[in-house]
Phi, psi and omega in degrees: 000318180302314182306313182289318178295324176299314182290321177299314178298319178303312186291314181301309184292318180301314180298311178300314182299314181299322178288316181291331182273000176306319177296338176275314183297314186301309176297322178299317180298315183297314182296319182294325176292336185260352184232181177051236183252015169069030177239150187258303185257145178239123175258111182250138176289125176231162176267132184233214182309135183057026175064028180257145179289148175213169178259124179261139178273134173212153169290143177294132178229347187231164179298150172299143179074014182298337180291343178260007180243156172051240183268018176060235183273010176255122181255135183253164172301143182051044181290125185294348179280347184270133178290159180301314176291325174300325177300318176297315181301318184290316182297321183272354182068012181295326181302339181273345187302325177302343177296350170299330172302317175299317180296316178301320180279347173102356179279347177222166168244176175296316186237132176173186175297151182289125180291125187252160173293165179303314185297313183290324179298326180287351172290338176282144172299160183298322179295325177294316177304314180299316180295311178301323181291355179282342184232144178298143175297159181234161173297321178229171180171178184298322179291326181289319185285323180290323183255037180294339178247039184302322185296330179300315178294323184287328184285348181269357185246163182279330184237084180304323183293312177300316177301316176301310184295318187272333184247306183289310185300319180295322181284317177300319178297318177300322178294318181291321174301318177301315182296318180301318183285342182247002186313130178198162177296323180291320179296325176295317178299315181300319182289325175297317175294321176296321180296313181295326180288318183286343173288322178286319182228082185307328184272004182297142177261018180306320178304317180285335178285318182279330181244074194290336180266025178293156172309138183306139180286130181294155184296331184289349176275349181285000000 
């Protein structure tokens, strides 16, 4: 029943969101066509349901070939590969909104594990990968709200890739495994509300207040 309710909610919300967001999408499309490299959408390979790759929709925010430059698929604060308008899109999370197309088409859900690139997904142990692969990735989820400031943590270290692999990936993996083990329609609704709230109040501790049995937060996040 949960699976069917989840899909119905996904289709309904994605359809409404795509209609409501047209006044946001149209100016973004025009500005992207007039700036940067004059491209609008970026289709990036991510790992999704059943650990299979799929293409995720995003507004373009970075230079072509950015995955072969600098820190690769890990983005830091004030990353030189990001265009000026792309920086605004990333800070406001507007660059993520085209993912409602993925939700509508069925490759993603509203709520689920964060879809990772092949490289970052491979930082998870195989047993964690298999568990996460049981549920479609989501626009939001427990990993997304807890690590909404991920770039901030990465930007404070000398070796972002090693830090991600040794510190961020283990805790993010534990959070996603927690979600898979607790997945329910009610939890999804909670996570949607939490997501809306942390957009308004980024420093809020609501995720840990509402989801009290989460894996303990590591000290380096304080």
